[in-house]
N, C-alpha and C positions, 0 to 999 in steps of 0.2 A: 629878148632871147639872151642877151648878154647877162642880164640880171639872174635869169634862171641858171645859166652856166656857172656863174659865180657862186650862187647858192649851193649848187650841186657839189662844186669843188670844196666848199666849206664843210658840207655834210660828210663828204668822203674823207676830208682831212681829220675831222673830229672822230669819225669812226675808226680811222687808222690809229689815232692816239689812244682811243679806248682799248683797242685790241692789243696795243703794245704794252699798256700799263695795267690792264686788267689782271694778269697773273701776279704782278707785284702787289696790287691792292688786295687781291684775294689772299695772298700769303701773309699780309700784314693784319688781316682781320681774323681774330680768334673765333673758333666755332665750337659749339658743344653738340655732340651727337650721342644718343642713347643706342646701345647695342641692338635694341629691338627695332630701331629704324632700319637696320640692315637685314631684318628678317628673323632674328633670334626669338625663340619662344620662352626659354627659361622655365619649362614645365617639368624638368627632370625626366622627360621621356624622349622628346625630339632631339635629334643630333643637330646642334647649332654650329658645327664646325665652319660651314660655309659663310655664315653671318660674320663670324670673327675674322675670317680671311678677308672678307669684303671691307670690314672696318679698318683692318691694317692697311689695305691697299688705298683706301680713301685718305687716311692721314699720311701715309708715305708720299702720295702724289702731291700733297700740299705742304710737305716738309714739316708736319706736325702742327704747331700753333693752334692748339685746341684741347678739347677734353672729350674723352670717351667715357660716358657714364654706363655703368653696368647695374641696372636696377635689381632689386631683390629677386631671387629665384635661383633654381639649380639648372645650370646650363651644361648639357652633355656635349663633350668635345672629343676630338680625336678622329682622324681619318687615315686609314692605312691601306695602301694599294699593293696588290700582288704584282711585282715586276720581275719575278724570277724567270719569266719566259723571254726576257729581253737581255741581250748581251751587255756585259759591263755594268750591271745594275745589281742592287740589293735584291734579296728574295722578297722582302716586304719593305716598302718605303712609307714612312709616316710623314704627315704634313704638320708644320708648325701652326700653332693656334693664332698667336699674335706676334708677328715678326716685323719689327720696326727698324728702318735703316735711314740714317742721316736725318732724323727728326729732332726738333728742338721746341722748347716751350710747350710741352705736351704732358698731359696727365691722364691716368686711368683712375676713375673714381667709382668705387663700389659702395656697398653698405655692409653692415654686420651680417646680413643674410644673402650676400651675393656670392654664389659658389660656382666655380668651374670644375666639373668632374669628368674625368676621362671615361669613355665607354668601356664596357666589359669586353673581355676576350681579345684585346689587342695583343699582338705577338711581340715578344721581346727576347732577343738572344739569337741563337743559331738554329736555323731551320733548313732542311734540304730543299733547294730551289725547285726540284722536280716533284718529289713526293709531298712536299709541304709539311712533312712531319718534323718533330723535334730532332735536332742533330747533336748527339753527344760525342765527346772527344776528350783528349787530354788538354791541359792548360797550354796556353801559347798559340791559340788558334786565331788566324787573321785573314781568312778567305772571305772577302767582302760579298761574294755571291751568295753566302749563307746568312747574311745579316737580315734581321728583322728589327728595325728601329721604329720607335714611336715618335720621336722628335721633341721639340721644345714647346713649352706652354707659352711663356712670354719671353721674347728675345729682343734686347736692345743692342743695336750694332751701330757704333759711331754716332751716338746721340748725345745731346747736351740739354740740361734743364728738363729732365723727365722725372715723373714720379708715379707711384702706385699707392693708393690709399684704400684701406678697408676692403680686402678681397680675400677669399678663401680658395686655394688651389688644391684639388684632390687628385693625386696621381693614380689612385685606385689600384695600387699594386696588388691588392688582395685578389683582384679579378683578372690579372694579367695571365695570358697564355704563355707560360715560361718555356723558353727554348734552352738549348745548351749554352755553355759559356762562350764568351768572345773577348779577345784581348789576352793580356798576360795572366790575369786571375779574375774570377767572377765573370760578370758581364759588363764590359766597359763600352757602353753605347749611349747615345743621347736619349734621355728622358728627364729633363730638368723642369723644375717649377719656374725659375727665373734664371736667365743667362744674360750677363752684362759684359759686353765686349767693346773695349776702347771707347768708353763713355765718360763724360764729366757731369758733375752736378746731378747726381741721381739720388732720389729719396724713396726708400721703401718703408712704408709706415702702416702699421696694423694689418700686416699680411700674414696669412697662415699658408704654408706650403708643406704638405705632408704626403707620405706614401708614394713618393716618386721612385722609379726604378733606378735612378742615378742620384742626383743631388737635389736638395730643396732649392738651393741657389748657388750659382757659380759666378765669380768675378774674375774676368780675364782681360785686364787692361795692360797694354804695353806702356812702359814708363815714358813719360813726357816731361817737358820742362815745367809744367804746372801740375798742381795736385789734382787728384781725381775728384775729391769732394763727394765720395759715395757714402751714403748714410743708410744704415739699417736700424729702424726704430720700432719698438713695441711689437715685434714680430716673432713668429714661431716657425721653426723648421724641424719637424719631428717625424720619426718613423720612416725616413727615407733610406733606401737600400744601401747607398754608398756613403754620402755625407749630408750633414745639415748644410754646411757651407764649405765649398772648395774655393780658396783664394789662391789663384795660380798666376796672378800678375797684377801689379798696381801699387800706387803710392797715395796714402791718405784715405783711410777707411775708419768711419766712426760707427760703432755698434752699441746701442743703448737698449736695455730692457728687452733682450731677445733670448729665445730658448733654442738650444741646439741639442736636443735630447733624443734618445732611443734610435739612433742610426743603426741600421741593420737588424732591428728588432721587429720588423714587419713580416711580410710573407717570405722574403729571401734577403740575402746579404751579398754585397760585393766589397772587397777590401778597398781602402783601409777601414771603412765603417766608422769613421770618426765623427764627433760632433762638429768640430771645425778642423780642417786640414789646411795649414798654411804651407804651401809648396810652390815655389816659383818654377813655372814651366815655360811660359811664353815671355816672361820678363821678370825683373826683380819685384819682390814684395817687401814693403816697409811702411812704417807709420800707421799701424793699426791700433785703435783704442777701443777696448771692450769694457763696458761699465754695466753693472747689475745684470749680468748674463748668466744663463745656466748651461752646463755641459754635463748632462746626467744620463747614466745608464746606456751608454753607447757600446756597440759591439767592439769597436776599436777604441783608441784613446779619446778622452773627452776633448782635448786639444792636442794636436801633434804638429811639430815643425821639425823636419829632419832632412829634407832635400832641397837643393837649389839655393838661390841668393835671397834668403829671408832674413829680416832684421827689424829691430826697433818696434816692438809691439808691447803694449801695456794692458794689464787686466786689473780692474779695480772693482771690489765688492762683488766678485763673481763666485759661483759655486761650481766646483768640479767634483763629480761623484762617479768613480769608476767601479763597475760591478763585474764586468767580464774582461776588463783591460785597464791599462794605466789611466789614472785621472788626468795627468799631464805628462806629456813627453816633449822635452825641449832639447834641441841639439844645435841651435842657431843663436847668433849674438843679439844682445840687448833686449832680452825678454824680461819684463818686470811684472811682479804680482804684488798687489797692495790690498790689504783688508779682505783677502779671499778665504773661503772655506774649501779645504781640500779633503775629501773623504775618500780614502783608498790609498793609492800610492803615486808619488811623483818619481819620475825616472830621468836620469842623465843630468841635464844642465850643460851649458856650453863650456867647452874647454877654452877659456878666454885668455888671451895674451895680455889683457889689461883690465883695469877696474871698470872702465866705461862699458864694455861689452859683456860683462859677466851676468849670469842669471841671478836675479835678486828676488827675495821674498821679504816683504815688510808687513808686519802686524798680521800675518796669516795664521790660520788655525789648521792643523793636520790631525786627523782622527780616523781610526778604522771603524766608522759608524755604518751599520747596515742600512740598506735602502729597501724599504718595503719588505723587510725580512730577508733580503739577499745580502750575504756577507760581501764586503768590499774586496776588490782584487788586490793581490800582492801579499808578500810576507813581511814587508817593512813599510813604514810610512814614507821613507825616503830611500831611494837606491841610486847611488852614483859611484861610478868608477873612473878615476883618473881625469876628473874635470876640475880644472883650476878655478879658484876665486868664486865658486858658488857661495852665496851669502844669504843667511837667514837672520833677520833683525827683529827683535820683539815678537817672536813667533811662539805659539804654543803647540806642543806635540803630546797627544794623548793616545796611548796604546792600550786598547781594551783587550784584544786577543793577539794582535800582531806584535812584532818587535819594533823598536824605534827607528833605527837607521842602519843602513849598510853603506859605508863610505870608505872607499879605498883610494888613497892619494899619497904618493910617496914624494915628499918635498920637504927640505929643511928651511925653506923660505916662508916666513909668515905671510908675506904678500900673496903667495900662491895658494895657500891652504884654504880649505873649505871653512867658512866662518859661521859660528853661532854666537850672536851678540844679544845679550839680555833675553834669553829664551827660557822657557819652562818646559821640562820634559816630565811627563807623568806616566808611570807604568802601573796599570790597574790589574794586570793579569798576574796571578801567583801560581799559575798552573804549569809553568816551565819546570823542567827537571832541575833537581838540586845542583847548584854550581853552574847553571847555564848562563849564557850571555844574553843581554837584552838589546845590545847594539854593537855594531862594529864601526869604529870611528878612528880610522888611521889617516894621518895627515890633516887633522882638524884643529882649528884654533877656537877655543871656547872662552868667552869672556862674560862674567857676571850672569851666569845662567844657573838654573836649579834643576837637579835630577830628583824627582820625587817618586818614591815607591809607596803607592797608596795602600797596598795590602800588607798587614803586619807580618804575614808569612814570608814576605820577600826577604826580610833581614835574615831569618834563620836558614833560608835556602842559599844564601851567599851568591846572589846574582851579581854579575859584573858587566862592565863595558870593555869590550875587546879594543885594545889600542889606546885606551885612556884610563890608566890604572890608578892615578892619584889625582882625582878631580879637586881635592881640597888644597892642593899646592898652588900658590900664586904663579902666574906666568911672569915673563920678563917685565911687564908693565905693572905688576902688583895686583892684577885682576885674578879672580879665582872662580871656579865653578863649585857650587856647594852640593855635595852628595847627601841628599836629605831623605831619610827613610822614615816610615811609619807616620806620615803626616796625613 
């Protein structure tokens, strides 16, 4: 009897240990699950929303530590519930598709043919909670009872070491049931491809996020003592109604080989409609590095930084092409552009108190080149008023139909002036009126640069540069700009 009792005690003790340590063992073991194991069909007909919600719950419960594979197929998603008959609620509430909170060591792996597509006829904007009809009004509408929100496709909240690879996200804005405006302008409500909030070590690779009613992707990290380590690689964020990328908080963003094109050029548009909007809202934004990226044909600027605590961003070998708005809009410190092509118009530049924080262009090309037959935006290649220390070094400016520059800066100090160093200006248009100006350049320091009038008629028409009447006269250092016609 004593032996049996002792044996029972040992069994109970080991069972107790197993129950205590099983959660830890489970968390330490990585697991791979395919979305179809949660009931998804991927047939382009069945709504698979519930399967994705189940998958998110599964990985949230175990803290991540695994992989969700999404095999080839078209997965219809999106679930919107009428809640207008309940007090203190939206008219229509949308459910997030994959919402992850406090997960780590986790990846979503798709294929080149893995597509998540929102269902047709989801409501977005303002709707009367009683009649369920579209509700139109003036701008500045904030009555939440009228809101119809779709929600987030993929949401990472307080996650570390997460990634998405090879996935297509279709917001299907063409088939949205569009309501009236909400917010200050347009429709400022959630419908994002990817939303990243307070996360570290995030990699988005070979992802396509298009036709969302808000942004393709938004990064909303509160500044911390360590860098965010967010990477956007080989991805495309196009035809989204508001932005390709909204970066509203964070430190340390790497963006390589990505496209931020055609924002606001889908079924509808909400301001700003930029390719990329760098705007600190929930925390400072700094240390962004964009390489080999596109910012083309956006309703708003290709890239804009104008509000909040934004700083220290660089763009290398990028293409900015403004058709209906500025190619680049900069009004914040330490933004640098190297080996970039700017088709259309650059505007502003930071009014910098020192050389370190000045807006700089190095080996960039500026030209009013049409995009698919569409004339580029603006009247000048560069427009800047009263912005100190803006610098262009080894840059080329080609004006086919526009004029070169409009720069107004009143300062007697060379250190504060807008600088053009070793630049080449080429004016190809000879269709201006006789005696017309081709540039306004007041408060400008020009060193070792060439002004080339490519059309022989330019000389007889006596075109001139306002504010810079004797370019062949050396400056204080002995440098001079050569006014070169008929080349």
